[in-house]
C-alpha positions, 0 to 999 in steps of 0.5 A: 500500500502506497501512502499519499499525503494531502499536499504531495501533489502541490509539492510535486508541481513546484519542482522542475519542468512545468510551464512557468516553473521556477523559483517561487517569487520569481517572475517568468521572463518573456520567451521566444514562444511569447514573441512567436505568438505575438508575431503570428497573431499580429500577422493574421489580423488587421489594424493591430496596435500594441499597448505596453503594460508596465512591469508589476510586482506580479508580472513582467512587462507585457504587451496587449495586441489589439486588432481593428475589431477589438480582439486582443491577446496579451503576452510578456515582452522584455521591456518597453524598448522591446515592444517598440522594436517589435512594433517598428519591425512590423509597422504596428503603433505602440502605446503605453497603457499608463499614458493612454489607457485601453481603446474602447473597442477592446472593452466592447469586444470583451463585453461581447465575448462575455455575452456569447453562449458557450 
C-alpha cells in the first residue's frame, strides 16, 4: 500500500519542468514562444496596435495586441524598448497603457465575448 499525503501533489508541481516553473517569487521572463505568438497573431489580423503594460510586482512587462475589431491577446515582452522594436519591425503603433489607457473597442469586444453562449 502506497501512502499519499494531502499536499504531495502541490509539492510535486513546484519542482522542475512545468510551464512557468521556477523559483517561487520569481517572475517568468518573456520567451521566444511569447514573441512567436505575438508575431503570428499580429500577422493574421488587421489594424493591430500594441499597448505596453508596465512591469508589476506580479508580472513582467507585457504587451496587449489589439486588432481593428477589438480582439486582443496579451503576452510578456522584455521591456518597453522591446515592444517598440517589435512594433517598428512590423509597422504596428505602440502605446503605453499608463499614458493612454485601453481603446474602447477592446472593452466592447470583451463585453461581447462575455455575452456569447458557450
